[in-house]
C-alpha positions as CSV (number, residue, x, y, z in Angstrom):
1,M,0.0,0.3,0.3
2,H,1.7,2.9,-1.4
3,W,-0.6,5.7,0.6
4,M,0.4,4.4,4.0
5,A,4.0,3.6,5.6
6,V,4.4,0.9,7.9
7,L,6.8,-0.7,10.5
8,F,6.6,-4.1,11.8
9,A,5.8,-3.6,15.5
10,L,8.4,-5.6,17.6
11,Q,7.1,-6.8,21.2
12,A,8.6,-6.6,24.1
13,C,7.6,-9.2,26.7
14,G,9.4,-9.5,30.4
15,G,10.6,-7.2,32.7
16,G,8.6,-4.6,34.0
17,G,7.7,-1.0,33.8
18,D,7.2,-0.5,37.5
19,D,8.7,2.7,38.3
20,G,8.3,1.7,42.1
21,G,5.0,4.1,43.0
22,A,2.3,4.9,41.5
23,A,2.7,7.7,38.6
24,A,0.7,10.5,38.2
25,V,-0.9,10.1,34.7
26,T,-2.3,13.3,33.0
27,P,-5.0,13.5,31.2
28,V,-5.1,12.4,27.3
29,A,-4.1,15.5,25.3
30,A,-6.8,17.4,24.3
31,D,-6.4,16.1,20.4
32,I,-5.0,13.0,20.5
33,G,-7.8,12.2,17.7
34,C,-6.6,14.9,15.1
35,G,-9.7,16.6,15.1
36,L,-11.7,13.4,14.1
37,A,-15.1,13.2,15.7
38,N,-15.7,10.4,17.4
39,F,-12.1,9.2,17.8
40,Q,-11.8,7.1,21.0
41,A,-15.5,5.5,20.7
42,D,-14.6,4.8,17.0
43,A,-11.0,3.1,18.2
44,L,-12.6,1.0,20.7
45,R,-15.7,-0.5,18.3
46,I,-13.1,-0.9,15.4
47,V,-10.5,-2.5,17.3
48,N,-12.5,-4.8,19.2
49,A,-14.8,-5.8,16.3
50,K,-11.8,-7.2,14.6
51,R,-10.6,-8.7,17.7
52,A,-13.8,-10.5,18.4
53,A,-14.0,-11.5,14.8
54,G,-10.5,-13.7,15.1
55,A,-8.0,-13.2,12.0
56,S,-5.5,-14.8,9.8
57,C,-2.6,-12.9,10.6
58,G,-0.6,-14.4,7.5
59,T,3.0,-15.5,8.6
60,H,1.6,-14.7,12.3
61,G,-0.5,-17.6,11.9
62,N,-4.4,-17.6,12.8
63,F,-5.8,-16.0,15.7
64,A,-9.2,-16.8,17.6
65,P,-11.2,-14.2,18.5
66,A,-10.2,-11.8,21.5
67,A,-11.6,-10.1,24.4
68,A,-12.1,-6.4,23.9
69,L,-9.7,-4.5,25.0
70,A,-10.1,-1.3,27.2
71,W,-9.1,2.1,26.5
72,N,-5.8,3.3,28.9
73,T,-5.1,6.9,29.6
74,A,-1.5,6.3,30.2
75,L,-1.3,4.2,26.5
76,A,-3.1,6.9,25.0
77,N,-0.6,9.5,26.4
78,A,2.4,7.3,25.2
79,A,0.6,6.5,21.7
80,Y,0.0,10.1,21.5
81,G,3.6,11.6,22.5
82,H,5.0,9.2,19.8
83,S,2.6,10.4,17.2
84,R,3.1,14.0,17.8
85,D,7.1,13.6,18.2
86,M,7.3,12.1,14.4
87,A,4.8,14.5,13.3
88,D,6.6,17.6,14.5
89,H,10.1,16.1,13.2
90,D,9.1,14.7,9.7
91,F,10.2,10.9,11.1
92,F,8.9,7.4,11.2
93,S,10.0,5.0,13.5
94,H,9.6,3.1,16.3
95,T,12.6,5.1,17.9
96,G,11.8,8.5,19.1
97,S,13.8,11.9,18.2
98,S,15.3,11.6,21.7
99,G,16.4,7.9,20.9
100,S,13.4,6.4,22.9
101,S,11.9,3.4,22.6
102,F,8.1,2.6,22.9
103,D,8.8,0.4,25.9
104,Q,10.5,3.5,27.8
105,R,7.6,5.9,26.5
106,I,5.0,3.6,27.6
107,S,6.8,3.2,31.6
108,A,7.2,6.9,31.6
109,A,3.6,7.7,30.7
110,G,2.9,5.6,34.0
111,Y,1.7,2.4,32.5
112,S,3.5,-0.6,35.2
113,W,3.6,-3.4,32.4
114,H,4.2,-6.9,31.8
115,A,4.1,-6.9,27.9
116,V,3.4,-4.0,25.6
117,A,3.6,-3.8,21.8
118,E,3.6,-0.6,19.5
119,N,2.1,-0.4,15.8
120,I,2.6,3.2,13.9
121,A,1.3,4.3,10.7
122,A,1.8,7.5,8.5
123,G,-0.8,8.8,5.9
124,P,-4.3,7.0,6.6
125,G,-7.1,10.0,7.4
126,S,-9.5,7.6,9.7
127,V,-9.5,5.3,12.5
128,Q,-11.0,2.5,10.1
129,A,-8.4,3.4,7.2
130,V,-5.6,3.0,9.7
131,V,-6.8,-0.3,11.6
132,D,-7.4,-1.7,8.0
133,G,-4.2,-1.2,7.1
134,W,-3.0,-2.7,10.3
135,M,-4.8,-6.1,9.7
136,A,-3.2,-6.3,6.0
137,S,0.1,-6.0,7.9
138,D,1.3,-9.7,9.1
139,G,3.2,-8.4,12.2
140,H,0.6,-5.5,13.1
141,C,-2.4,-7.7,13.0
142,A,-0.4,-9.9,15.1
143,N,-0.3,-7.3,17.7
144,L,-3.6,-6.1,17.4
145,M,-5.2,-9.6,18.0
146,S,-2.7,-11.2,20.5
147,A,-4.9,-12.0,23.5
148,S,-1.5,-11.1,25.4
149,Y,-3.0,-7.0,25.6
150,R,-5.9,-6.2,27.8
151,D,-5.4,-2.7,27.2
152,F,-4.5,0.2,24.5
153,G,-4.4,3.5,23.5
154,L,-4.6,5.1,20.4
155,A,-3.5,8.6,19.0
156,C,-2.6,10.9,15.9
157,A,-0.9,13.9,15.1
158,R,-1.1,16.2,12.3
159,N,1.6,18.1,10.5
160,A,0.6,19.5,7.0
161,A,3.9,20.4,6.4
162,S,5.9,16.6,7.4
163,T,5.8,14.4,4.7
164,Y,2.8,12.2,5.5
165,G,0.3,14.8,7.1
166,I,-0.6,12.4,9.6
167,Y,1.2,10.1,12.4
168,W,-0.2,6.9,14.2
169,T,0.7,5.3,16.9
170,M,-1.3,2.6,19.1
171,D,0.0,1.2,22.3
172,L,-1.0,-2.0,23.6
173,G,-0.3,-3.6,26.9
174,S,-0.9,-5.9,29.3
175,P,-0.3,-5.2,33.3
């Protein structure tokens, strides 16, 4: 799909994001949804409908229907921070402009985790389009369908002067 840039998201399992105490989590940034109406409700509906249906994720295998994911503010904050970073600095990578990895960003956002994963995309203009793109990519599909995850946060950020115009991040986790 030439209209959508995607990178395979590696899962980081084990370890932990325990910072020794409950971190204060700030509310999700006001425009994590790029001005799209019903952003969070659409994200929950679309992602959980895919999980409920089960899927074939190509080289990553077949996934039985999985339990619905819950929206998590800390994961949404981590996702927004990375999308904003990619949009503002016009790059596309799981590594942040500061050299941060997705598991570091998720821990810094206050999510204490056992397993985490990240999907990123650039270009699609809607939640449906970005989720459909991820479902067509073996690795992204496997992240989205994995029964290992309980929570997720999704965000996008726009910058008309950047290469793709809109950048997406989905962070998934299990405490």
